[in-house]
MMTF fields as JSON, N, C-alpha, C and O atoms, coordinates in Angstrom:
{
  "mmtfVersion": "1.0.0",
  "mmtfProducer": "UNKNOWN",
  "numBonds": 443,
  "numAtoms": 444,
  "numGroups": 111,
  "numChains": 1,
  "numModels": 1,
  "chainsPerModel": [1],
  "groupsPerChain": [111],
  "chainIdList": ["A"],
  "bondAtomList": [4, 2, 8, 6, 12, 10, 16, 14, 20, 18, 24, 22, 28, 26, 32, 30, 36, 34, 40, 38, 44, 42, 48, 46, 52, 50, 56, 54, 60, 58, 64, 62, 68, 66, 72, 70, 76, 74, 80, 78, 84, 82, 88, 86, 92, 90, 96, 94, 100, 98, 104, 102, 108, 106, 112, 110, 116, 114, 120, 118, 124, 122, 128, 126, 132, 130, 136, 134, 140, 138, 144, 142, 148, 146, 152, 150, 156, 154, 160, 158, 164, 162, 168, 166, 172, 170, 176, 174, 180, 178, 184, 182, 188, 186, 192, 190, 196, 194, 200, 198, 204, 202, 208, 206, 212, 210, 216, 214, 220, 218, 224, 222, 228, 226, 232, 230, 236, 234, 240, 238, 244, 242, 248, 246, 252, 250, 256, 254, 260, 258, 264, 262, 268, 266, 272, 270, 276, 274, 280, 278, 284, 282, 288, 286, 292, 290, 296, 294, 300, 298, 304, 302, 308, 306, 312, 310, 316, 314, 320, 318, 324, 322, 328, 326, 332, 330, 336, 334, 340, 338, 344, 342, 348, 346, 352, 350, 356, 354, 360, 358, 364, 362, 368, 366, 372, 370, 376, 374, 380, 378, 384, 382, 388, 386, 392, 390, 396, 394, 400, 398, 404, 402, 408, 406, 412, 410, 416, 414, 420, 418, 424, 422, 428, 426, 432, 430, 436, 434, 440, 438],
  "bondOrderList": [1, 1, 1, 1, 1, 1, 1, 1, 1, 1, 1, 1, 1, 1, 1, 1, 1, 1, 1, 1, 1, 1, 1, 1, 1, 1, 1, 1, 1, 1, 1, 1, 1, 1, 1, 1, 1, 1, 1, 1, 1, 1, 1, 1, 1, 1, 1, 1, 1, 1, 1, 1, 1, 1, 1, 1, 1, 1, 1, 1, 1, 1, 1, 1, 1, 1, 1, 1, 1, 1, 1, 1, 1, 1, 1, 1, 1, 1, 1, 1, 1, 1, 1, 1, 1, 1, 1, 1, 1, 1, 1, 1, 1, 1, 1, 1, 1, 1, 1, 1, 1, 1, 1, 1, 1, 1, 1, 1, 1, 1],
  "groupList": [{"groupName": "MET", "atomNameList": ["N", "CA", "C", "O"], "elementList": ["N", "C", "C", "O"], "formalChargeList": [0, 0, 0, 0], "bondAtomList": [1, 0, 2, 1, 3, 2], "bondOrderList": [1, 1, 2], "singleLetterCode": "M", "chemCompType": "L-PEPTIDE LINKING"}, {"groupName": "GLN", "atomNameList": ["N", "CA", "C", "O"], "elementList": ["N", "C", "C", "O"], "formalChargeList": [0, 0, 0, 0], "bondAtomList": [1, 0, 2, 1, 3, 2], "bondOrderList": [1, 1, 2], "singleLetterCode": "Q", "chemCompType": "L-PEPTIDE LINKING"}, {"groupName": "TYR", "atomNameList": ["N", "CA", "C", "O"], "elementList": ["N", "C", "C", "O"], "formalChargeList": [0, 0, 0, 0], "bondAtomList": [1, 0, 2, 1, 3, 2], "bondOrderList": [1, 1, 2], "singleLetterCode": "Y", "chemCompType": "L-PEPTIDE LINKING"}, {"groupName": "LEU", "atomNameList": ["N", "CA", "C", "O"], "elementList": ["N", "C", "C", "O"], "formalChargeList": [0, 0, 0, 0], "bondAtomList": [1, 0, 2, 1, 3, 2], "bondOrderList": [1, 1, 2], "singleLetterCode": "L", "chemCompType": "L-PEPTIDE LINKING"}, {"groupName": "ASN", "atomNameList": ["N", "CA", "C", "O"], "elementList": ["N", "C", "C", "O"], "formalChargeList": [0, 0, 0, 0], "bondAtomList": [1, 0, 2, 1, 3, 2], "bondOrderList": [1, 1, 2], "singleLetterCode": "N", "chemCompType": "L-PEPTIDE LINKING"}, {"groupName": "ASP", "atomNameList": ["N", "CA", "C", "O"], "elementList": ["N", "C", "C", "O"], "formalChargeList": [0, 0, 0, 0], "bondAtomList": [1, 0, 2, 1, 3, 2], "bondOrderList": [1, 1, 2], "singleLetterCode": "D", "chemCompType": "L-PEPTIDE LINKING"}, {"groupName": "ALA", "atomNameList": ["N", "CA", "C", "O"], "elementList": ["N", "C", "C", "O"], "formalChargeList": [0, 0, 0, 0], "bondAtomList": [1, 0, 2, 1, 3, 2], "bondOrderList": [1, 1, 2], "singleLetterCode": "A", "chemCompType": "L-PEPTIDE LINKING"}, {"groupName": "PRO", "atomNameList": ["N", "CA", "C", "O"], "elementList": ["N", "C", "C", "O"], "formalChargeList": [0, 0, 0, 0], "bondAtomList": [1, 0, 2, 1, 3, 2], "bondOrderList": [1, 1, 2], "singleLetterCode": "P", "chemCompType": "L-PEPTIDE LINKING"}, {"groupName": "ILE", "atomNameList": ["N", "CA", "C", "O"], "elementList": ["N", "C", "C", "O"], "formalChargeList": [0, 0, 0, 0], "bondAtomList": [1, 0, 2, 1, 3, 2], "bondOrderList": [1, 1, 2], "singleLetterCode": "I", "chemCompType": "L-PEPTIDE LINKING"}, {"groupName": "GLY", "atomNameList": ["N", "CA", "C", "O"], "elementList": ["N", "C", "C", "O"], "formalChargeList": [0, 0, 0, 0], "bondAtomList": [1, 0, 2, 1, 3, 2], "bondOrderList": [1, 1, 2], "singleLetterCode": "G", "chemCompType": "PEPTIDE LINKING"}, {"groupName": "GLU", "atomNameList": ["N", "CA", "C", "O"], "elementList": ["N", "C", "C", "O"], "formalChargeList": [0, 0, 0, 0], "bondAtomList": [1, 0, 2, 1, 3, 2], "bondOrderList": [1, 1, 2], "singleLetterCode": "E", "chemCompType": "L-PEPTIDE LINKING"}, {"groupName": "ARG", "atomNameList": ["N", "CA", "C", "O"], "elementList": ["N", "C", "C", "O"], "formalChargeList": [0, 0, 0, 0], "bondAtomList": [1, 0, 2, 1, 3, 2], "bondOrderList": [1, 1, 2], "singleLetterCode": "R", "chemCompType": "L-PEPTIDE LINKING"}, {"groupName": "VAL", "atomNameList": ["N", "CA", "C", "O"], "elementList": ["N", "C", "C", "O"], "formalChargeList": [0, 0, 0, 0], "bondAtomList": [1, 0, 2, 1, 3, 2], "bondOrderList": [1, 1, 2], "singleLetterCode": "V", "chemCompType": "L-PEPTIDE LINKING"}, {"groupName": "PHE", "atomNameList": ["N", "CA", "C", "O"], "elementList": ["N", "C", "C", "O"], "formalChargeList": [0, 0, 0, 0], "bondAtomList": [1, 0, 2, 1, 3, 2], "bondOrderList": [1, 1, 2], "singleLetterCode": "F", "chemCompType": "L-PEPTIDE LINKING"}, {"groupName": "THR", "atomNameList": ["N", "CA", "C", "O"], "elementList": ["N", "C", "C", "O"], "formalChargeList": [0, 0, 0, 0], "bondAtomList": [1, 0, 2, 1, 3, 2], "bondOrderList": [1, 1, 2], "singleLetterCode": "T", "chemCompType": "L-PEPTIDE LINKING"}, {"groupName": "SER", "atomNameList": ["N", "CA", "C", "O"], "elementList": ["N", "C", "C", "O"], "formalChargeList": [0, 0, 0, 0], "bondAtomList": [1, 0, 2, 1, 3, 2], "bondOrderList": [1, 1, 2], "singleLetterCode": "S", "chemCompType": "L-PEPTIDE LINKING"}, {"groupName": "LYS", "atomNameList": ["N", "CA", "C", "O"], "elementList": ["N", "C", "C", "O"], "formalChargeList": [0, 0, 0, 0], "bondAtomList": [1, 0, 2, 1, 3, 2], "bondOrderList": [1, 1, 2], "singleLetterCode": "K", "chemCompType": "L-PEPTIDE LINKING"}, {"groupName": "CYS", "atomNameList": ["N", "CA", "C", "O"], "elementList": ["N", "C", "C", "O"], "formalChargeList": [0, 0, 0, 0], "bondAtomList": [1, 0, 2, 1, 3, 2], "bondOrderList": [1, 1, 2], "singleLetterCode": "C", "chemCompType": "L-PEPTIDE LINKING"}, {"groupName": "TRP", "atomNameList": ["N", "CA", "C", "O"], "elementList": ["N", "C", "C", "O"], "formalChargeList": [0, 0, 0, 0], "bondAtomList": [1, 0, 2, 1, 3, 2], "bondOrderList": [1, 1, 2], "singleLetterCode": "W", "chemCompType": "L-PEPTIDE LINKING"}],
  "groupTypeList": [0, 1, 2, 0, 3, 3, 3, 2, 4, 5, 5, 6, 7, 8, 5, 9, 5, 10, 1, 5, 8, 3, 11, 11, 2, 9, 12, 13, 14, 1, 10, 12, 11, 5, 4, 9, 14, 13, 12, 10, 9, 4, 11, 3, 1, 7, 6, 15, 14, 15, 6, 14, 8, 11, 8, 11, 5, 9, 10, 14, 3, 12, 14, 5, 9, 7, 13, 6, 10, 14, 16, 10, 1, 3, 9, 9, 2, 2, 12, 3, 10, 17, 10, 4, 8, 5, 10, 6, 3, 6, 2, 6, 6, 16, 8, 7, 6, 12, 10, 2, 9, 15, 8, 10, 12, 11, 7, 12, 18, 1, 0],
  "groupIdList": [1, 2, 3, 4, 5, 6, 7, 8, 9, 10, 11, 12, 13, 14, 15, 16, 17, 18, 19, 20, 21, 22, 23, 24, 25, 26, 27, 28, 29, 30, 31, 32, 33, 34, 35, 36, 37, 38, 39, 40, 41, 42, 43, 44, 45, 46, 47, 48, 49, 50, 51, 52, 53, 54, 55, 56, 57, 58, 59, 60, 61, 62, 63, 64, 65, 66, 67, 68, 69, 70, 71, 72, 73, 74, 75, 76, 77, 78, 79, 80, 81, 82, 83, 84, 85, 86, 87, 88, 89, 90, 91, 92, 93, 94, 95, 96, 97, 98, 99, 100, 101, 102, 103, 104, 105, 106, 107, 108, 109, 110, 111],
  "secStructList": [7, 3, 3, 3, 3, 3, 3, 3, 3, 3, 1, 1, 7, 7, 1, 1, 7, 2, 2, 2, 2, 2, 2, 2, 2, 2, 2, 2, 2, 2, 2, 2, 2, 2, 6, 6, 7, 3, 3, 3, 3, 3, 3, 7, 7, 7, 4, 4, 4, 7, 3, 3, 3, 3, 3, 3, 6, 6, 3, 3, 3, 3, 3, 3, 1, 7, 1, 1, 7, 7, 1, 3, 3, 3, 3, 3, 3, 3, 3, 3, 3, 7, 1, 1, 2, 2, 2, 2, 2, 2, 2, 2, 6, 6, 1, 4, 4, 4, 4, 6, 1, 3, 3, 3, 3, 3, 3, 7, 7, 7, 7],
  "xCoordList": [-9.742, -10.243, -9.149, -7.963, -9.559, -8.596, -8.409, -9.353, -7.162, -6.808, -6.05, -5.178, -6.385, -5.635, -4.638, -5.004, -3.387, -2.322, -1.969, -1.358, -2.35, -2.168, -0.878, -0.728, 0.041, 1.364, 1.397, 1.222, 1.621, 1.69, 3.112, 3.776, 3.57, 4.888, 4.981, 4.106, 6.04, 6.327, 6.693, 7.418, 6.198, 6.54, 7.99, 8.514, 8.638, 10.042, 10.905, 10.526, 12.06, 12.95, 13.28, 13.392, 13.429, 13.717, 15.193, 16.059, 15.465, 16.853, 17.406, 16.734, 18.595, 19.214, 19.32, 19.086, 19.668, 19.909, 18.587, 18.018, 18.101, 16.824, 16.852, 15.853, 17.982, 18.085, 17.913, 17.29, 18.467, 18.314, 16.855, 16.349, 16.182, 14.766, 13.93, 13.063, 14.183, 13.443, 13.716, 12.814, 14.956, 15.292, 14.492, 13.974, 14.386, 13.636, 12.144, 11.497, 11.594, 10.205, 10.079, 9.109, 11.049, 11.026, 11.058, 10.353, 11.872, 11.954, 10.605, 10.118, 10.0, 8.693, 7.639, 6.888, 7.588, 6.584, 6.755, 5.768, 7.986, 8.224, 7.763, 7.196, 8.009, 7.572, 6.062, 5.596, 5.287, 3.827, 3.291, 2.224, 4.01, 3.627, 3.86, 2.999, 5.048, 5.428, 4.52, 4.25, 4.04, 3.209, 1.715, 0.895, 1.348, -0.047, -0.883, -2.105, -0.265, -0.985, -1.285, -2.304, -0.419, -0.524, -1.774, -2.028, -2.552, -3.684, -3.325, -3.433, -2.892, -2.41, -1.689, -1.763, -1.003, -0.316, 0.401, 0.794, 0.576, 1.278, 1.789, 1.263, 2.825, 3.327, 2.523, 2.171, 2.235, 1.491, 2.423, 3.478, 2.021, 2.749, 2.627, 1.734, 3.5, 3.422, 2.055, 1.359, 1.691, 0.397, 0.227, -0.899, 1.319, 1.242, 0.678, 0.285, 0.63, 0.089, -1.401, -2.014, -1.985, -3.379, -4.348, -3.949, -5.599, -6.682, -7.757, -7.911, -8.493, -9.581, -10.867, -10.893, -11.934, -13.22, -14.264, -14.304, -15.109, -16.235, -17.435, -17.281, -18.619, -19.837, -20.575, -20.94, -20.793, -21.484, -22.575, -22.33, -23.778, -24.941, -25.034, -25.354, -24.748, -24.843, -23.671, -23.653, -22.696, -21.533, -20.338, -20.014, -19.694, -18.516, -17.281, -17.034, -16.517, -15.292, -14.113, -14.112, -13.122, -11.922, -10.73, -10.551, -9.919, -8.716, -7.511, -7.621, -6.372, -5.134, -4.69, -4.876, -4.099, -3.504, -4.489, -5.663, -3.987, -4.828, -5.831, -5.713, -6.814, -7.888, -7.467, -8.151, -6.383, -5.959, -4.508, -3.683, -4.215, -2.839, -2.176, -2.339, -1.432, -0.731, 0.673, 0.942, 1.552, 2.923, 2.979, 3.659, 2.257, 2.26, 1.123, -0.019, 1.452, 0.492, 0.434, 1.379, -0.679, -0.804, 0.187, 0.105, 1.116, 2.167, 2.096, 2.788, 1.264, 1.142, 0.259, -0.241, 0.071, -0.808, -0.489, 0.096, -0.882, -0.923, -2.31, -2.894, -2.834, -4.012, -3.539, -3.03, -3.717, -3.267, -4.438, -5.37, -4.375, -5.358, -4.763, -3.777, -5.352, -4.82, -5.901, -7.094, -5.471, -6.396, -7.115, -8.292, -6.393, -6.968, -6.135, -5.114, -6.579, -5.9, -4.475, -3.583, -4.262, -2.916, -1.924, -0.788, -2.351, -1.472, -1.209, -0.078, -2.238, -2.067, -1.117, -0.284, -1.232, -0.333, 1.104, 2.044, 1.274, 2.619, 3.267, 4.458, 2.493, 3.026, 3.317, 4.353, 2.425, 2.638, 3.945, 4.636, 4.285, 5.527, 6.772, 7.865, 6.633, 7.776, 7.976, 8.996, 7.03, 7.097, 8.016, 7.851, 8.972, 9.914, 9.279, 9.857, 8.122, 7.487, 7.218, 7.115, 7.104, 6.82, 7.967, 7.77, 9.158, 10.329, 10.414, 11.115, 9.716, 9.798, 8.43, 8.347, 7.376, 6.013, 5.091, 5.439, 3.929, 2.995, 2.211, 2.136, 1.633, 0.831, -0.503, -0.56, -1.564, -2.91, -3.345, -3.231, -3.837, -4.299, -5.813, -6.333, -6.512, -7.978, -8.593, -8.197, -9.562, -10.244, -10.984, -11.54, -10.98, -11.702, -13.141, -13.381, -14.064, -15.475, -15.815, -16.117, -15.768, -15.983, -17.472, -18.265, -17.835, -19.234, -19.638, -20.784],
  "yCoordList": [-38.934, -37.596, -36.751, -36.934, -35.834, -34.936, -33.689, -33.168, -33.225, -32.002, -31.104, -31.563, -29.817, -28.843, -28.178, -27.659, -28.199, -27.555, -26.28, -26.337, -25.138, -23.838, -23.211, -22.979, -22.94, -22.449, -20.931, -20.383, -20.257, -18.799, -18.366, -18.905, -17.386, -16.825, -15.44, -15.02, -14.753, -13.434, -13.614, -14.546, -12.732, -12.81, -12.424, -12.687, -11.801, -11.413, -12.662, -13.741, -12.512, -13.674, -14.281, -13.579, -15.578, -16.321, -16.17, -16.29, -15.907, -15.881, -17.303, -18.256, -17.437, -18.758, -19.26, -18.518, -20.497, -21.133, -21.591, -22.601, -20.833, -21.158, -22.541, -23.26, -22.917, -24.236, -25.348, -26.372, -25.142, -26.136, -26.237, -27.337, -25.107, -25.116, -25.825, -26.635, -25.526, -26.198, -27.698, -28.494, -28.086, -29.515, -30.166, -31.271, -29.477, -30.028, -30.148, -31.105, -29.191, -29.339, -30.575, -31.324, -30.792, -31.967, -33.259, -34.21, -33.306, -34.491, -34.742, -35.872, -33.685, -33.84, -34.311, -35.247, -33.665, -34.017, -35.467, -36.181, -35.9, -37.289, -38.251, -39.303, -37.89, -38.741, -38.954, -40.089, -37.865, -38.022, -38.654, -39.267, -38.514, -39.24, -40.738, -41.562, -41.072, -42.471, -43.224, -44.406, -42.56, -43.273, -43.159, -43.623, -42.548, -42.489, -41.43, -41.425, -40.537, -39.484, -38.296, -37.628, -38.028, -36.851, -36.919, -37.929, -35.838, -35.695, -34.668, -34.941, -33.474, -32.453, -31.365, -31.311, -30.512, -29.398, -28.575, -29.087, -27.298, -26.398, -25.187, -24.798, -24.6, -23.308, -22.248, -22.437, -21.145, -20.063, -18.927, -18.73, -18.19, -16.98, -15.975, -16.118, -14.963, -13.971, -13.29, -13.154, -12.869, -12.215, -10.983, -10.615, -10.348, -9.15, -9.445, -8.519, -10.711, -11.084, -11.403, -11.707, -11.334, -11.742, -10.565, -9.401, -10.902, -9.924, -10.459, -11.67, -9.551, -9.927, -9.303, -8.127, -10.099, -9.612, -9.686, -10.636, -8.662, -8.615, -8.045, -7.243, -8.464, -7.833, -7.298, -8.054, -5.984, -5.308, -4.442, -3.602, -4.663, -3.901, -3.915, -2.902, -5.09, -5.261, -4.702, -4.826, -4.093, -3.519, -4.462, -4.927, -4.732, -5.589, -4.737, -3.755, -5.123, -4.406, -5.359, -6.44, -4.973, -5.778, -4.94, -3.802, -5.521, -4.834, -5.734, -6.96, -5.103, -5.858, -6.404, -5.768, -7.591, -8.165, -8.884, -9.039, -9.32, -10.081, -9.175, -7.951, -9.783, -9.006, -8.373, -7.468, -8.805, -8.288, -7.828, -8.423, -6.779, -6.298, -7.011, -6.615, -8.058, -8.811, -9.114, -9.086, -9.398, -9.735, -11.116, -11.308, -12.071, -13.426, -13.582, -13.208, -14.138, -14.373, -15.866, -16.602, -16.305, -17.693, -17.939, -17.299, -18.859, -19.093, -20.442, -20.674, -21.335, -22.658, -23.531, -23.101, -24.752, -25.661, -27.103, -27.409, -27.959, -29.404, -29.87, -29.33, -30.853, -31.586, -33.01, -33.675, -33.47, -34.803, -35.629, -35.104, -36.908, -37.866, -38.425, -39.16, -38.084, -38.482, -39.158, -38.952, -39.955, -40.638, -39.657, -39.837, -38.608, -37.655, -36.379, -36.289, -35.401, -34.107, -34.245, -33.504, -35.178, -35.357, -35.783, -35.31, -36.674, -37.088, -35.909, -35.713, -35.131, -33.957, -32.945, -32.364, -32.727, -31.805, -32.319, -31.534, -33.615, -34.195, -33.962, -33.659, -34.101, -33.806, -32.316, -31.942, -31.467, -30.016, -29.614, -28.713, -30.269, -29.949, -30.29, -29.835, -31.074, -31.45, -30.501, -30.584, -29.612, -28.717, -27.541, -26.92, -27.221, -26.148, -24.809, -24.079, -24.469, -23.176, -22.989, -21.854, -24.067, -23.964, -23.26, -22.739, -23.242, -22.634, -21.124, -20.438, -20.589, -19.156, -18.523, -17.344, -19.286, -18.792, -19.579, -19.877, -19.913, -20.724, -21.61, -21.347, -22.659, -23.585, -23.788, -24.214, -23.479, -23.724, -25.101, -25.399, -25.929, -27.272, -27.274, -27.037, -27.545, -27.471, -28.664, -28.983, -29.33, -30.441, -29.929, -28.83, -30.748, -30.418, -30.912, -32.062, -30.054, -30.408, -30.946, -30.176, -32.256, -32.862, -32.921, -33.4, -32.436, -32.371, -33.661, -33.805],
  "zCoordList": [1.446, 1.252, 0.606, 0.881, -0.248, -0.866, -0.015, 0.579, 0.026, 0.735, -0.221, -0.96, -0.204, -0.982, -0.051, 1.004, -0.447, 0.302, -0.455, -1.523, 0.095, -0.541, -0.029, 1.171, -0.927, -0.562, -0.68, -1.768, 0.441, 0.475, 0.763, 1.648, 0.001, 0.248, -0.373, -1.13, -0.043, -0.594, -2.067, -2.414, -2.933, -4.358, -4.625, -5.707, -3.643, -3.818, -3.961, -3.504, -4.593, -4.725, -3.359, -2.354, -3.355, -2.128, -1.788, -2.655, -0.525, -0.078, -0.144, 0.251, -0.629, -0.69, -2.112, -3.067, -2.242, -3.526, -4.144, -3.732, -5.144, -5.771, -6.424, -6.388, -7.016, -7.634, -6.602, -6.884, -5.403, -4.341, -3.915, -3.693, -3.8, -3.404, -4.468, -4.137, -5.741, -6.814, -6.815, -7.073, -6.529, -6.437, -5.323, -5.491, -4.168, -3.036, -3.357, -2.93, -4.102, -4.557, -5.439, -5.324, -6.313, -7.178, -6.384, -6.72, -5.331, -4.472, -3.802, -3.784, -3.25, -2.588, -3.595, -3.321, -4.746, -5.751, -6.196, -6.374, -6.375, -6.765, -5.671, -5.966, -4.406, -3.289, -3.313, -3.209, -3.45, -3.413, -4.697, -4.681, -5.799, -7.027, -6.84, -7.149, -6.324, -6.171, -5.206, -5.417, -4.143, -3.167, -3.466, -2.674, -4.595, -5.025, -4.332, -4.479, -3.586, -2.877, -3.78, -3.604, -4.734, -5.602, -6.471, -7.128, -6.47, -7.38, -8.441, -9.637, -8.003, -8.916, -8.142, -6.914, -8.852, -8.231, -9.266, -10.315, -8.979, -9.886, -9.149, -8.106, -9.709, -9.263, -10.007, -11.171, -9.344, -9.973, -10.37, -9.767, -11.387, -11.766, -10.617, -9.782, -10.552, -9.466, -9.395, -10.401, -8.196, -7.983, -8.859, -9.196, -9.228, -10.072, -11.459, -12.168, -11.86, -13.17, -13.111, -14.134, -11.913, -11.75, -11.882, -11.915, -11.954, -11.941, -11.009, -10.848, -10.402, -9.507, -10.037, -10.402, -10.076, -10.583, -9.485, -8.702, -9.444, -8.51, -9.26, -10.181, -8.859, -9.362, -8.152, -7.252, -8.132, -7.029, -7.619, -8.484, -7.135, -7.62, -9.138, -9.761, -9.734, -11.173, -11.96, -13.185, -11.307, -11.984, -11.847, -10.755, -12.981, -12.986, -12.734, -13.434, -11.731, -11.373, -11.522, -10.934, -12.294, -12.478, -12.025, -12.46, -11.144, -10.679, -10.923, -10.939, -11.111, -11.28, -9.944, -8.906, -9.975, -8.778, -7.896, -8.232, -6.76, -5.823, -5.132, -5.18, -4.492, -3.863, -2.558, -2.079, -1.965, -0.662, -0.723, -1.416, -0.001, 0.097, 1.261, 2.415, 0.96, 1.989, 1.503, 0.302, 2.419, 2.049, 1.395, 0.387, 1.979, 1.419, 0.414, 0.684, -0.74, -1.807, -2.096, -1.811, -2.66, -3.08, -4.213, -5.262, -4.007, -4.989, -5.671, -6.662, -5.152, -5.749, -4.889, -3.85, -5.326, -4.581, -4.921, -5.96, -4.033, -4.259, -3.848, -2.909, -4.534, -4.086, -3.839, -4.741, -2.596, -2.21, -1.699, -1.091, -1.95, -1.416, -0.132, -0.175, 1.01, 2.313, 3.148, 2.927, 4.095, 4.994, 5.915, 6.227, 6.352, 7.319, 7.324, 6.642, 8.095, 8.162, 8.698, 8.284, 9.606, 10.154, 9.083, 9.06, 8.201, 7.102, 6.166, 5.723, 5.866, 4.997, 5.625, 4.929, 6.931, 7.629, 7.621, 7.498, 7.749, 7.711, 6.348, 6.272, 5.277, 3.951, 3.811, 3.262, 4.295, 4.208, 4.874, 4.397, 5.961, 6.68, 5.871, 6.21, 4.817, 3.975, 2.788, 2.103, 2.538, 1.381, 1.711, 2.761, 0.849, 1.154, 1.542, 2.348, 1.001, 1.31, 2.795, 3.259, 3.544, 4.975, 5.708, 6.806, 5.11, 5.734, 5.509, 6.253, 4.501, 4.217, 3.967, 3.625, 4.133, 3.957, 4.86, 6.003, 4.361, 5.131, 4.178, 2.977, 4.734, 3.932, 4.629, 5.783, 3.918, 4.417, 3.921, 2.732, 4.821, 4.468, 4.63, 5.72, 3.535, 3.566, 2.85, 1.729, 3.488, 2.809, 1.574, 1.575, 0.522, -0.699, -0.559, -0.191, -0.849, -0.808, -2.189, -3.101, -2.348, -3.658, -3.961, -3.151, -5.118, -5.534, -6.205, -6.629]
}
């Protein structure tokens, strides 16, 4: 089953050595590529570059930024092929974002 691991964190710069954090993401990504678990994944641009669209009563409304005012924003994702939720959670615990943000693990509803 596929699981989407949604990485949430503050858009502010990360405390600590950014190069080390990026290296650790590279190590994790290589691990899931090498073992055949990786389906896809990407880092997202900051939430300030996004737009949100809604249609209410036939009127299209577009606003800058994310739909909710929260400290943590969606910053990236992985889609992994895992045996079960426990395996997906174990991989999520290895992603650096878990140390300064949060990771939502959600099964993909494949059509």
